[in-house]
Backbone as a chain_set.jsonl record, in Angstrom:
{"seq": "XXXXXXXXXXXXXXXXXXXXXXXXXXXXXXXXXXXXXXXXXXXXXXXXXXXXXXXXXXXXXXXXXXXXXXXXXXXXXXXXXXXXXXXXXXXXXXXXXXXXXXXXXXXXXXXXXXXXXXXXXXXXXXXXXXXXXXXXXXXXXXXXXXXXXXXXXXXXXXXXXXXXXXXXXXXXXXXXXXXXXXXXXXXXXXXXXXXXXXXXXXXXXXXXXXXXXXXXXXXXXXXXXXXXXXXXXX", "coords": {"N": [[114.027, 119.371, 86.112], [113.8, 115.957, 86.996], [111.544, 113.783, 88.493], [111.104, 110.686, 89.712], [108.619, 108.518, 90.908], [108.203, 105.858, 92.897], [105.724, 103.578, 93.395], [102.772, 101.777, 94.573], [100.426, 102.728, 93.821], [100.036, 104.308, 91.243], [98.113, 105.929, 89.988], [97.263, 107.628, 91.892], [98.416, 110.154, 91.938], [97.549, 111.697, 89.807], [95.322, 113.593, 89.936], [96.296, 115.427, 91.827], [98.721, 116.457, 90.781], [97.859, 117.884, 88.619], [97.258, 120.458, 89.183], [97.987, 123.794, 90.448], [101.319, 124.813, 91.512], [102.896, 122.614, 90.805], [101.757, 121.714, 88.426], [102.154, 124.018, 86.866], [104.946, 124.094, 86.788], [105.475, 121.805, 85.294], [104.209, 122.459, 82.891], [105.858, 124.509, 82.03], [108.065, 123.117, 81.391], [109.981, 122.686, 83.28], [109.855, 120.759, 85.137], [109.537, 117.265, 85.332], [107.538, 114.495, 85.965], [107.469, 111.056, 86.738], [105.553, 108.203, 87.089], [106.147, 105.199, 88.66], [105.116, 102.052, 88.572], [105.09, 99.761, 91.038], [104.082, 97.192, 91.012], [104.477, 96.25, 88.463], [106.909, 95.081, 88.467], [106.736, 92.732, 89.738], [106.908, 89.14, 89.882], [104.976, 87.215, 89.793], [101.627, 86.18, 88.805], [99.701, 87.503, 90.276], [100.81, 89.889, 90.966], [102.272, 90.354, 93.316], [103.522, 92.317, 95.933], [104.336, 92.399, 98.511], [105.141, 90.741, 101.676], [104.977, 88.492, 104.528], [106.43, 89.531, 107.643], [109.683, 88.447, 108.704], [110.196, 86.665, 111.712], [107.728, 87.042, 112.707], [104.659, 88.779, 113.655], [102.332, 91.54, 113.185], [100.875, 92.792, 110.09], [102.206, 93.57, 106.758], [105.17, 93.52, 104.713], [106.872, 95.475, 102.331], [108.478, 93.992, 99.577], [112.014, 93.648, 98.949], [113.315, 93.099, 96.436], [111.695, 93.93, 94.304], [111.596, 96.695, 94.602], [114.277, 97.381, 94.284], [114.612, 96.643, 91.577], [112.847, 98.423, 90.338], [113.922, 100.975, 90.961], [116.454, 100.744, 89.799], [115.723, 100.531, 87.13], [114.716, 103.105, 86.691], [117.081, 104.545, 86.929], [118.536, 103.555, 84.767], [116.97, 104.39, 82.584], [117.063, 107.163, 82.756], [119.72, 107.608, 82.601], [121.173, 108.424, 84.692], [122.261, 108.231, 88.033], [120.696, 109.358, 89.976], [119.125, 110.799, 92.916], [118.174, 108.961, 95.537], [115.384, 108.545, 97.571], [113.928, 107.254, 100.441], [110.754, 107.32, 101.638], [109.778, 107.609, 104.838], [108.566, 107.133, 108.199], [110.645, 106.969, 109.918], [112.65, 108.514, 108.994], [114.788, 111.46, 108.512], [113.439, 114.585, 109.482], [111.569, 116.4, 107.136], [112.159, 119.661, 105.903], [112.298, 123.23, 105.142], [114.92, 123.801, 104.527], [115.892, 121.343, 103.619], [114.219, 121.098, 101.398], [115.19, 123.162, 99.755], [117.754, 122.166, 99.289], [117.195, 119.789, 97.86], [115.991, 120.883, 95.612], [118.043, 121.702, 94.028], [119.004, 119.546, 92.735], [119.042, 117.358, 89.834], [117.81, 114.957, 89.318], [115.5, 113.023, 91.041], [114.476, 110.243, 92.994], [111.718, 108.953, 94.455], [110.696, 106.76, 96.903], [107.807, 105.213, 97.799], [106.585, 104.04, 100.736], [104.484, 101.415, 102.144], [101.896, 99.619, 103.934], [103.132, 97.632, 106.617], [105.696, 98.469, 106.405], [108.925, 98.874, 104.783], [111.253, 96.567, 103.478], [114.259, 96.408, 105.284], [116.668, 96.377, 103.917], [116.394, 97.996, 101.72], [116.586, 100.587, 102.738], [119.162, 100.393, 103.783], [120.916, 99.722, 101.638], [120.089, 100.808, 99.19], [118.643, 103.313, 99.168], [119.587, 106.763, 99.294], [118.996, 108.419, 101.342], [116.666, 108.679, 104.111], [113.51, 110.169, 104.495], [111.158, 111.909, 106.473], [107.937, 113.384, 106.757], [106.927, 114.321, 109.07], [106.225, 113.811, 112.597], [104.338, 111.566, 112.676], [102.179, 108.933, 111.538], [101.459, 107.963, 108.269], [99.131, 106.488, 105.913], [100.465, 105.764, 103.699], [103.39, 106.376, 101.632], [102.736, 107.988, 99.518], [101.277, 110.298, 100.1], [103.192, 111.823, 101.448], [105.03, 112.11, 99.38], [103.68, 113.848, 97.638], [103.696, 116.238, 99.128], [106.455, 116.761, 99.273], [107.21, 117.006, 96.55], [105.741, 119.281, 95.81], [106.8, 121.259, 97.574], [109.462, 121.29, 96.763], [109.438, 121.78, 93.948], [108.517, 124.402, 93.617], [110.675, 125.895, 94.266], [112.408, 125.7, 92.212], [114.209, 127.573, 89.901], [112.371, 129.89, 87.987], [109.89, 128.702, 88.14], [108.048, 129.914, 89.962], [106.435, 132.929, 89.313], [107.26, 135.552, 90.3], [110.176, 135.34, 91.485], [111.424, 136.368, 93.775], [109.512, 136.398, 95.726], [109.411, 133.867, 96.786], [111.67, 133.773, 98.327], [110.992, 135.236, 100.499], [109.294, 133.878, 102.11], [107.871, 131.894, 104.841], [110.22, 130.198, 106.936], [112.388, 130.404, 105.179], [114.491, 131.98, 106.053], [114.901, 130.875, 108.46], [112.901, 131.804, 110.047], [109.388, 132.42, 110.799], [107.007, 133.744, 108.439], [106.166, 137.241, 108.092], [103.215, 139.146, 109.172], [100.493, 139.625, 106.862], [98.557, 141.923, 104.903], [95.676, 143.122, 103.075], [93.468, 145.039, 100.882], [90.218, 145.772, 102.244], [91.497, 148.817, 103.836], [90.43, 149.246, 106.292], [88.454, 147.125, 108.212], [85.593, 146.138, 109.65], [86.257, 147.702, 111.804], [88.847, 146.96, 112.35], [92.052, 147.885, 111.605], [94.554, 148.221, 109.049], [98.032, 148.131, 109.795], [99.567, 151.279, 110.112], [102.127, 151.769, 109.108], [102.376, 150.185, 106.846], [100.948, 151.544, 105.005], [102.374, 153.751, 104.526], [104.269, 154.051, 102.507], [106.932, 154.154, 102.903], [109.546, 152.34, 102.295], [111.808, 151.399, 103.624], [111.129, 151.548, 106.354], [108.971, 149.804, 106.243], [110.191, 147.349, 105.624], [111.719, 147.024, 107.924], [109.658, 146.821, 109.817], [108.415, 144.462, 108.939], [110.432, 142.603, 109.401], [110.605, 142.724, 112.197], [108.023, 141.828, 112.815], [108.152, 139.246, 111.828], [109.977, 138.11, 113.617], [108.469, 138.367, 115.994], [106.224, 136.772, 115.401], [107.449, 134.295, 115.133], [108.555, 133.939, 117.683], [106.214, 133.772, 119.165], [104.71, 131.643, 117.999], [106.435, 129.582, 117.102], [108.801, 129.15, 118.913], [110.845, 127.332, 119.047], [112.183, 127.451, 116.642], [113.716, 129.763, 116.817], [115.486, 129.015, 118.791], [116.854, 127.014, 117.439], [118.069, 128.536, 115.433], [119.766, 130.097, 116.978], [121.487, 128.142, 117.975], [122.721, 127.331, 115.595], [124.111, 129.657, 114.93], [125.894, 129.758, 117.05], [127.486, 127.58, 116.465], [128.939, 128.458, 114.286]], "CA": [[114.185, 118.337, 87.121], [113.033, 114.731, 86.807], [111.219, 113.104, 89.737], [110.466, 109.382, 89.59], [107.937, 108.127, 92.139], [107.965, 104.417, 92.936], [104.494, 103.459, 94.18], [101.822, 100.753, 94.14], [99.225, 103.465, 93.402], [100.472, 105.373, 90.326], [97.017, 106.831, 89.628], [97.007, 108.505, 93.037], [98.997, 111.482, 91.764], [97.001, 112.41, 88.657], [94.54, 114.764, 90.311], [97.11, 116.392, 92.58], [99.742, 117.078, 89.94], [97.231, 118.658, 87.543], [96.894, 121.765, 89.699], [98.961, 124.569, 91.203], [102.701, 125.016, 91.093], [103.423, 121.415, 90.148], [101.256, 121.759, 87.049], [102.842, 125.116, 86.19], [106.337, 123.689, 86.57], [105.498, 120.839, 84.196], [103.863, 123.188, 81.663], [107.028, 125.294, 81.628], [109.154, 122.214, 81.046], [110.997, 122.736, 84.332], [109.675, 119.576, 85.971], [108.924, 116.072, 84.752], [107.283, 113.459, 86.956], [107.169, 109.742, 86.173], [105.035, 107.257, 88.066], [106.714, 103.872, 88.445], [104.218, 101.099, 89.23], [105.892, 98.696, 91.639], [103.519, 95.883, 90.674], [104.997, 95.815, 87.164], [108.176, 94.383, 88.672], [106.446, 91.46, 90.398], [107.161, 87.993, 88.995], [103.842, 86.299, 89.77], [100.444, 86.69, 88.108], [98.927, 88.356, 91.174], [101.515, 91.152, 91.162], [102.546, 90.449, 94.753], [104.58, 93.284, 96.248], [104.665, 92.351, 99.932], [105.164, 89.422, 102.299], [104.95, 88.565, 105.981], [107.754, 89.829, 108.222], [110.416, 87.415, 109.434], [110.105, 86.851, 113.153], [106.332, 87.165, 113.088], [104.132, 90.118, 113.876], [101.227, 91.96, 112.337], [101.187, 93.605, 108.923], [102.987, 93.053, 105.642], [106.355, 94.328, 104.414], [107.18, 95.544, 100.903], [109.625, 93.148, 99.236], [113.139, 94.461, 98.482], [113.773, 92.893, 95.068], [110.881, 94.732, 93.389], [111.992, 98.103, 94.727], [115.59, 97.501, 93.649], [114.413, 96.598, 90.126], [112.175, 99.651, 89.915], [114.873, 102.085, 91.051], [117.504, 100.521, 88.8], [115.158, 100.868, 85.815], [114.693, 104.573, 86.636], [118.452, 104.993, 86.714], [118.92, 103.2, 83.401], [116.218, 105.201, 81.615], [117.494, 108.563, 82.807], [121.164, 107.683, 82.411], [121.687, 109.135, 85.864], [121.983, 107.451, 89.236], [119.619, 110.004, 90.711], [119.194, 110.828, 94.382], [117.078, 108.084, 95.917], [114.85, 108.862, 98.898], [112.892, 106.392, 100.989], [109.833, 108.087, 102.479], [109.608, 106.738, 105.996], [108.429, 107.859, 109.467], [111.912, 106.878, 110.634], [113.628, 109.368, 108.344], [115.034, 112.817, 109.002], [112.259, 115.39, 109.212], [111.63, 117.289, 105.984], [111.956, 121.074, 106.204], [112.579, 124.11, 104.012], [116.336, 123.657, 104.189], [115.998, 120.142, 102.789], [113.554, 121.402, 100.132], [116.144, 123.938, 98.948], [118.834, 121.258, 98.894], [116.705, 118.882, 96.822], [115.639, 121.645, 94.403], [119.26, 121.902, 93.247], [119.331, 118.299, 92.05], [118.388, 117.192, 88.533], [117.048, 113.716, 89.318], [115.108, 112.47, 92.338], [113.659, 109.026, 92.984], [111.015, 108.846, 95.731], [110.135, 105.434, 97.149], [106.655, 105.314, 98.7], [106.334, 102.858, 101.538], [103.083, 101.058, 102.425], [101.68, 98.522, 104.86], [103.898, 97.723, 107.859], [106.957, 99.14, 106.131], [109.736, 98.44, 103.65], [112.4, 95.741, 103.878], [115.345, 97.277, 105.745], [117.768, 96.41, 102.949], [116.18, 99.143, 100.829], [117.18, 101.739, 103.428], [120.599, 100.183, 104.014], [121.765, 99.537, 100.461], [119.57, 101.419, 97.963], [118.296, 104.721, 99.359], [120.634, 107.686, 99.727], [118.55, 108.958, 102.627], [115.269, 108.509, 104.48], [112.88, 111.44, 104.855], [109.828, 111.893, 107.069], [107.294, 114.706, 106.691], [106.447, 114.703, 110.393], [106.188, 112.767, 113.616], [103.052, 110.883, 112.645], [102.202, 107.839, 110.566], [100.508, 108.04, 107.175], [98.803, 105.178, 105.356], [101.4, 105.463, 102.63], [104.327, 107.431, 101.273], [102.217, 108.818, 98.431], [100.917, 111.612, 100.652], [104.452, 112.514, 101.7], [105.627, 112.446, 98.081], [102.999, 115.049, 97.136], [104.201, 117.386, 99.875], [107.844, 117.019, 98.902], [107.262, 117.492, 95.165], [105.238, 120.654, 95.789], [107.748, 122.141, 98.257], [110.713, 121.353, 95.995], [109.302, 122.317, 92.593], [108.31, 125.849, 93.628], [111.981, 126.527, 94.465], [113.168, 125.621, 90.963], [114.177, 128.889, 89.251], [111.474, 130.044, 86.861], [108.565, 128.133, 88.389], [107.234, 130.996, 90.525], [106.559, 134.126, 88.471], [108.126, 136.506, 90.982], [111.042, 134.486, 92.28], [111.789, 136.988, 95.039], [108.481, 136.107, 96.72], [109.756, 132.603, 97.419], [112.726, 134.033, 99.301], [110.443, 135.966, 101.635], [108.302, 133.051, 102.768], [108.226, 131.285, 106.114], [111.304, 129.22, 107.055], [113.511, 130.624, 104.264], [115.601, 132.517, 106.836], [114.806, 130.316, 109.793], [111.807, 132.458, 110.772], [108.084, 132.426, 110.152], [106.757, 134.945, 107.645], [105.485, 138.326, 108.809], [101.78, 139.267, 108.895], [100.174, 140.251, 105.584], [97.25, 142.578, 104.833], [95.274, 143.635, 101.778], [92.305, 145.896, 100.961], [90.183, 147.21, 102.589], [92.413, 149.269, 104.886], [89.694, 149.103, 107.552], [87.434, 146.087, 108.096], [84.891, 145.945, 110.92], [86.974, 148.431, 112.843], [90.237, 146.517, 112.429], [92.797, 148.647, 110.605], [95.881, 147.792, 108.613], [99.066, 148.951, 110.421], [99.832, 152.5, 109.343], [103.428, 151.726, 108.435], [102.213, 149.552, 105.535], [100.314, 152.525, 104.117], [103.223, 154.951, 104.518], [105.088, 154.158, 101.307], [108.331, 154.179, 103.331], [109.939, 150.935, 102.137], [112.791, 151.037, 104.657], [110.348, 151.286, 107.575], [108.144, 148.611, 106.011], [111.06, 146.184, 105.752], [112.036, 146.896, 109.343], [108.447, 146.33, 110.478], [108.216, 143.061, 108.559], [111.431, 141.803, 110.112], [110.175, 142.677, 113.591], [106.836, 140.982, 112.88], [108.599, 137.856, 111.64], [110.549, 137.682, 114.9], [107.381, 138.235, 116.957], [105.428, 135.612, 115.032], [108.226, 133.101, 115.425], [108.648, 133.824, 119.134], [104.9, 133.41, 119.682], [104.167, 130.389, 117.471], [107.458, 128.547, 116.942], [110.045, 129.564, 119.581], [111.887, 126.336, 118.794], [112.965, 127.884, 115.479], [114.69, 130.744, 117.292], [116.522, 128.267, 119.505], [117.668, 126.342, 116.433], [118.879, 129.556, 114.766], [120.81, 130.468, 117.922], [122.466, 127.044, 118.002], [123.489, 127.377, 114.347], [125.028, 130.805, 115.028], [126.953, 129.398, 117.992], [128.383, 126.641, 115.803], [129.794, 129.196, 113.377]], "C": [[113.274, 117.156, 86.787], [112.803, 114.092, 88.176], [110.48, 111.816, 89.413], [109.847, 109.026, 90.931], [107.584, 106.65, 92.049], [106.812, 104.154, 93.901], [103.658, 102.282, 93.706], [100.505, 101.399, 93.702], [99.606, 104.612, 92.465], [99.378, 106.363, 89.951], [96.705, 107.839, 90.729], [97.38, 109.953, 92.738], [98.354, 112.312, 90.66], [96.275, 113.684, 89.018], [95.363, 115.836, 90.985], [98.062, 117.154, 91.665], [99.158, 117.885, 88.78], [96.829, 120.057, 87.975], [98.106, 122.468, 90.29], [100.354, 124.627, 90.611], [103.295, 123.809, 90.378], [103.011, 121.405, 88.681], [101.96, 122.848, 86.252], [104.279, 124.752, 85.855], [106.445, 122.712, 85.405], [105.162, 121.513, 82.874], [105.055, 123.975, 81.125], [108.217, 124.417, 81.243], [110.272, 122.194, 82.077], [110.937, 121.515, 85.241], [109.017, 118.472, 85.167], [108.733, 115.054, 85.865], [106.92, 112.158, 86.244], [106.706, 108.823, 87.298], [105.539, 105.859, 87.712], [105.891, 102.881, 89.267], [105.024, 99.906, 89.735], [105.381, 97.312, 91.246], [104.023, 95.362, 89.329], [106.292, 95.024, 87.3], [107.996, 93.074, 89.45], [106.604, 90.321, 89.391], [105.998, 87.006, 88.954], [102.63, 86.972, 89.125], [99.64, 87.656, 88.977], [99.569, 89.728, 91.374], [101.826, 91.397, 92.624], [103.728, 91.373, 95.032], [105.032, 93.2, 97.705], [104.663, 90.912, 100.45], [105.183, 89.607, 103.803], [106.346, 88.824, 106.54], [108.385, 88.613, 108.884], [110.321, 87.71, 110.925], [108.693, 87.005, 113.651], [105.905, 88.598, 113.314], [103.034, 90.444, 112.887], [101.724, 92.731, 111.113], [102.02, 92.888, 107.889], [104.106, 94.035, 105.319], [106.607, 94.312, 102.909], [108.488, 94.816, 100.62], [110.756, 93.981, 98.625], [113.442, 94.337, 96.994], [112.997, 93.731, 94.061], [111.315, 96.189, 93.41], [113.357, 98.325, 94.085], [115.443, 97.525, 92.132], [113.813, 97.901, 89.616], [113.143, 100.831, 89.902], [115.964, 101.948, 89.992], [117.004, 100.812, 87.39], [115.098, 102.386, 85.642], [116.081, 105.107, 86.301], [118.907, 104.717, 85.293], [118.242, 104.105, 82.385], [116.67, 106.651, 81.594], [118.986, 108.717, 82.537], [121.854, 108.385, 83.557], [121.339, 108.309, 87.092], [120.826, 108.031, 90.025], [119.847, 109.961, 92.211], [117.961, 110.104, 94.89], [116.673, 108.308, 97.371], [113.778, 107.856, 99.274], [112.036, 107.226, 101.929], [109.392, 107.196, 103.635], [109.421, 107.569, 107.257], [109.704, 107.821, 110.298], [112.978, 107.806, 110.067], [113.827, 110.708, 109.026], [113.862, 113.696, 108.588], [112.501, 116.37, 108.064], [111.359, 118.718, 106.415], [112.369, 121.909, 105.001], [114.042, 124.022, 103.577], [116.543, 122.444, 103.29], [115.341, 120.367, 101.431], [114.495, 122.173, 99.208], [117.265, 123.043, 98.432], [118.393, 120.349, 97.749], [116.381, 119.609, 95.526], [116.847, 121.883, 93.501], [119.682, 120.647, 92.483], [118.554, 118.186, 90.742], [117.504, 115.959, 88.485], [116.775, 113.263, 90.743], [114.295, 111.203, 92.104], [113.046, 108.888, 94.37], [110.384, 107.468, 95.844], [109.031, 105.563, 98.19], [106.441, 104.001, 99.436], [104.849, 102.626, 101.733], [103.063, 99.937, 103.455], [102.512, 98.714, 106.13], [105.227, 98.438, 107.652], [107.639, 98.561, 104.912], [110.908, 97.616, 104.18], [113.614, 96.633, 104.156], [116.489, 97.377, 104.759], [117.615, 97.523, 101.917], [116.812, 100.39, 101.44], [118.691, 101.603, 103.536], [121.443, 100.245, 102.748], [121.276, 100.21, 99.171], [119.326, 102.916, 98.118], [119.507, 105.54, 99.792], [120.283, 108.317, 101.069], [117.086, 108.616, 102.845], [114.719, 109.862, 104.92], [111.488, 111.181, 105.414], [109.237, 113.293, 106.969], [106.723, 115.125, 108.041], [106.392, 113.524, 111.333], [104.787, 112.179, 113.744], [103.132, 109.84, 111.545], [101.097, 108.029, 109.54], [100.2, 106.635, 106.674], [99.721, 104.799, 104.2], [102.265, 106.652, 102.277], [103.849, 108.348, 100.165], [101.86, 110.218, 98.917], [102.169, 112.451, 100.901], [105.112, 112.952, 100.405], [105.001, 113.705, 97.504], [103.527, 116.3, 97.82], [105.607, 117.758, 99.421], [107.95, 117.579, 97.49], [106.802, 118.944, 95.102], [106.249, 121.616, 96.41], [109.02, 122.342, 97.446], [110.521, 122.088, 94.677], [109.156, 123.831, 92.585], [109.613, 126.606, 93.875], [112.874, 126.429, 93.231], [113.085, 126.982, 90.265], [113.254, 128.901, 88.039], [110.077, 129.509, 87.094], [107.614, 129.195, 88.93], [107.491, 132.262, 89.738], [107.49, 135.159, 89.051], [108.995, 135.726, 91.96], [111.384, 135.043, 93.637], [110.775, 136.658, 96.117], [108.772, 134.816, 97.454], [110.769, 132.823, 98.53], [112.2, 134.699, 100.559], [109.434, 135.144, 102.429], [108.805, 132.496, 104.095], [109.329, 130.243, 105.946], [112.501, 129.486, 106.148], [114.713, 131.199, 104.998], [115.547, 132.01, 108.272], [113.717, 130.924, 110.636], [110.484, 132.217, 110.062], [107.925, 133.728, 109.371], [106.064, 135.995, 108.516], [103.992, 138.304, 108.483], [101.569, 139.981, 107.567], [98.757, 140.821, 105.614], [96.961, 142.991, 103.396], [94.035, 144.515, 101.961], [91.086, 145.123, 101.474], [91.116, 147.549, 103.746], [91.772, 149.189, 106.263], [88.563, 148.106, 107.328], [86.862, 145.815, 109.482], [85.638, 146.587, 112.099], [88.42, 148.02, 113.02], [91.01, 147.146, 111.28], [94.144, 148.0, 110.279], [96.914, 148.671, 109.314], [99.477, 150.123, 109.525], [101.135, 152.443, 108.566], [103.305, 151.133, 107.035], [101.558, 150.476, 104.52], [101.2, 153.744, 103.893], [103.99, 155.142, 103.218], [106.575, 154.207, 101.616], [108.843, 152.737, 103.356], [110.97, 150.482, 103.163], [112.066, 150.7, 105.956], [109.507, 150.019, 107.442], [108.985, 147.348, 106.178], [111.445, 145.936, 107.207], [110.857, 146.322, 110.109], [108.228, 144.851, 110.18], [109.204, 142.141, 109.262], [111.035, 141.639, 111.58], [108.969, 141.755, 113.757], [107.195, 139.502, 112.718], [109.178, 137.3, 112.932], [109.455, 137.454, 115.936], [106.539, 136.986, 116.675], [106.146, 134.309, 115.39], [108.325, 132.867, 116.927], [107.327, 133.309, 119.722], [104.487, 131.987, 119.279], [105.179, 129.25, 117.388], [108.768, 128.967, 117.59], [111.185, 128.578, 119.371], [112.762, 126.726, 117.606], [114.032, 128.894, 115.88], [115.822, 130.049, 118.038], [117.441, 127.563, 118.524], [118.594, 127.332, 115.741], [120.03, 129.981, 115.67], [121.899, 129.405, 117.984], [123.329, 127.058, 116.766], [124.507, 128.506, 114.38], [126.183, 130.479, 115.98], [127.965, 128.445, 117.369], [129.388, 127.36, 114.912], [130.658, 130.206, 114.118]], "O": [[112.135, 117.332, 86.356], [113.751, 113.882, 88.932], [109.362, 111.847, 88.898], [110.473, 109.21, 91.975], [106.765, 106.245, 91.225], [106.908, 104.47, 95.087], [103.809, 101.831, 92.57], [99.583, 100.71, 93.268], [99.509, 105.776, 92.855], [99.673, 107.514, 89.629], [95.96, 108.794, 90.508], [96.732, 110.875, 93.231], [98.591, 113.518, 90.585], [96.572, 114.746, 88.471], [95.156, 117.025, 90.745], [98.186, 118.374, 91.776], [99.91, 118.511, 88.032], [96.144, 120.767, 87.239], [99.118, 121.838, 90.595], [100.552, 124.51, 89.402], [104.1, 123.958, 89.459], [103.824, 121.12, 87.802], [102.324, 122.635, 85.095], [104.771, 125.064, 84.771], [107.39, 122.778, 84.619], [105.754, 121.187, 81.845], [105.236, 124.093, 79.913], [109.255, 124.924, 80.818], [111.38, 121.74, 81.791], [111.856, 121.266, 86.021], [108.067, 118.706, 84.421], [109.663, 114.779, 86.625], [106.162, 112.158, 85.274], [107.374, 108.684, 88.322], [105.368, 105.4, 86.583], [105.957, 102.871, 90.497], [105.572, 99.138, 88.945], [106.162, 96.365, 91.158], [103.997, 94.155, 89.086], [106.723, 94.371, 86.35], [108.969, 92.395, 89.778], [106.449, 90.526, 88.187], [106.023, 86.059, 88.168], [102.616, 88.186, 88.927], [98.965, 88.541, 88.45], [98.927, 90.635, 91.903], [101.665, 92.511, 93.122], [104.798, 91.228, 94.44], [106.0, 93.854, 98.093], [104.239, 89.989, 99.755], [105.376, 90.714, 104.304], [107.337, 88.376, 105.963], [107.699, 87.838, 109.55], [110.36, 88.867, 111.343], [108.457, 87.092, 114.856], [106.706, 89.523, 113.178], [102.826, 89.743, 111.897], [102.839, 93.251, 111.099], [102.48, 91.765, 108.097], [104.007, 95.226, 105.612], [106.56, 93.254, 102.283], [109.479, 94.997, 101.328], [110.494, 94.916, 97.869], [113.784, 95.325, 96.346], [113.565, 94.194, 93.072], [111.394, 96.839, 92.368], [113.574, 99.337, 93.419], [116.08, 98.34, 91.465], [114.228, 98.419, 88.579], [113.179, 101.597, 88.939], [116.349, 102.933, 89.363], [117.765, 101.284, 86.546], [115.397, 102.898, 84.563], [116.226, 106.015, 85.482], [119.584, 105.543, 84.681], [118.876, 104.541, 81.425], [116.662, 107.295, 80.545], [119.464, 109.821, 82.276], [122.973, 108.879, 83.42], [120.246, 107.75, 87.18], [120.067, 107.302, 90.664], [120.661, 109.184, 92.708], [116.837, 110.569, 94.703], [117.505, 108.267, 98.278], [112.833, 107.63, 98.518], [112.54, 107.777, 102.909], [108.73, 106.176, 103.442], [110.053, 108.618, 107.388], [109.831, 108.559, 111.275], [114.086, 107.878, 110.597], [113.133, 111.049, 109.984], [113.348, 113.571, 107.476], [113.509, 117.075, 108.032], [110.443, 118.972, 107.197], [112.745, 121.367, 103.962], [114.353, 124.153, 102.393], [117.286, 122.513, 102.311], [115.843, 119.884, 100.416], [114.586, 121.873, 98.017], [117.674, 123.152, 97.276], [119.131, 120.162, 96.782], [116.483, 119.022, 94.449], [116.686, 122.231, 92.331], [120.612, 120.689, 91.678], [117.527, 118.842, 90.565], [116.553, 115.906, 87.705], [117.693, 113.134, 91.553], [113.528, 111.105, 91.146], [113.767, 108.725, 95.354], [109.619, 107.059, 94.97], [109.282, 105.971, 99.324], [106.15, 102.974, 98.822], [104.041, 103.529, 101.515], [104.106, 99.379, 103.798], [102.593, 99.823, 106.659], [105.816, 98.952, 108.602], [107.027, 97.854, 104.111], [111.482, 97.943, 105.218], [113.949, 97.505, 103.355], [117.215, 98.371, 104.763], [118.598, 97.946, 101.309], [117.488, 101.154, 100.752], [119.417, 102.586, 103.397], [122.561, 100.761, 102.772], [121.982, 100.183, 98.163], [119.762, 103.702, 97.277], [120.347, 105.069, 100.559], [121.167, 108.701, 101.836], [116.357, 108.305, 101.903], [115.389, 110.609, 105.633], [110.74, 110.349, 104.902], [109.961, 114.282, 107.084], [106.098, 116.181, 108.144], [106.5, 112.373, 110.91], [104.143, 112.285, 114.788], [104.045, 109.863, 110.719], [99.936, 108.233, 109.897], [100.931, 105.693, 106.979], [99.747, 103.644, 103.774], [101.923, 107.795, 102.579], [104.474, 109.372, 99.892], [102.112, 111.205, 98.225], [102.197, 113.644, 100.599], [105.688, 114.037, 100.333], [105.704, 114.543, 96.94], [103.779, 117.31, 97.163], [105.91, 118.932, 99.212], [108.699, 118.527, 97.256], [107.416, 119.754, 94.407], [106.529, 122.671, 95.841], [109.592, 123.432, 97.439], [111.343, 122.929, 94.315], [109.617, 124.487, 91.651], [109.657, 127.826, 93.715], [113.963, 127.001, 93.2], [111.984, 127.492, 90.059], [113.343, 128.033, 87.171], [109.163, 129.822, 86.331], [106.506, 129.358, 88.421], [108.644, 132.633, 89.517], [108.419, 135.604, 88.377], [108.609, 135.482, 93.103], [111.616, 134.278, 94.574], [111.118, 136.635, 97.299], [108.42, 134.677, 98.626], [110.735, 132.141, 99.554], [112.887, 134.726, 101.58], [108.784, 135.672, 103.331], [109.984, 132.605, 104.432], [109.371, 129.509, 104.959], [113.543, 128.855, 106.325], [115.85, 130.935, 104.607], [116.081, 132.639, 109.185], [113.603, 130.607, 111.82], [110.451, 131.857, 108.885], [108.636, 134.701, 109.624], [105.46, 135.674, 109.539], [103.551, 137.54, 107.625], [102.365, 140.839, 107.186], [97.87, 140.272, 106.267], [97.878, 143.187, 102.598], [93.595, 144.717, 103.093], [90.939, 143.939, 101.17], [91.479, 146.679, 104.538], [92.463, 149.079, 107.276], [87.804, 148.228, 106.367], [87.558, 145.324, 110.37], [85.639, 146.075, 113.219], [89.154, 148.665, 113.768], [90.66, 146.958, 110.115], [94.767, 147.337, 111.108], [96.689, 149.877, 109.422], [99.702, 149.955, 108.327], [101.235, 153.011, 107.478], [104.042, 151.526, 106.13], [101.606, 150.221, 103.317], [100.83, 154.661, 103.16], [104.329, 156.27, 102.86], [107.396, 154.292, 100.702], [108.605, 152.003, 104.315], [111.003, 149.308, 103.532], [112.355, 149.682, 106.585], [109.349, 149.26, 108.399], [108.542, 146.385, 106.804], [111.492, 144.795, 107.666], [111.027, 145.44, 110.95], [107.892, 144.077, 111.077], [108.854, 141.033, 109.668], [111.122, 140.543, 112.134], [108.895, 140.991, 114.72], [106.626, 138.63, 113.375], [108.906, 136.157, 113.301], [109.494, 136.47, 116.674], [106.188, 136.241, 117.59], [105.539, 133.358, 115.88], [108.196, 131.735, 117.393], [107.326, 132.511, 120.66], [103.981, 131.223, 120.101], [104.825, 128.087, 117.581], [109.765, 129.13, 116.886], [112.355, 128.938, 119.5], [113.942, 126.377, 117.559], [115.136, 128.878, 115.336], [116.982, 130.447, 117.929], [118.653, 127.509, 118.73], [119.758, 127.026, 115.486], [121.144, 130.202, 115.195], [123.087, 129.723, 118.04], [124.535, 126.827, 116.849], [125.635, 128.342, 113.916], [127.321, 130.882, 115.738], [129.151, 128.487, 117.695], [130.538, 126.938, 114.789], [131.445, 130.92, 113.496]]}, "num_chains": 1, "name": "protein.A"}
């Protein structure tokens, strides 16, 4: 998979992408990331990337022509149109379902917004979709891009050593993950549930399913309501 990231801070990602699953995915040749410096597409000596909003108001807005040039260059270099995403607090909320969907693509282009926002014509005529990582405002799309790249790359076949472990994580089946325990079996009087020590894999799977339901009901009951709505639709 190739992921192009259009940003005014290309050096932001160096430290993050040199660790963890993203680094492993790149070492295995399963993921390539390219930082696209938006300032390189500016036409003035100062490398201006933003301007004041029409109609007045506070803040600055990223100019459309630079972003169009940057994305079009990505498309030309890869020979693929790619799936272009504008990272925006106004976008559809990112979740595990979207991560799985994006992991099946070969080319992604992430546009990192900054300042007051991005010229609306980028969303209307360039981006295939807008994505938000939550109902809050970040200082820039770079933080959101890191989250998305990490969530997506670990779902690429071959990135995680034991691929089955990815399928058992939270949100993969619309539920939170079950509780997990490790040695020692007893710690300060708190014991590991006996079923996990039984060696009975059928009972263990049943227990884990029940725990996943309990955890979801307790911490994220909204997920159960969403799952019920999806079942009613079908």
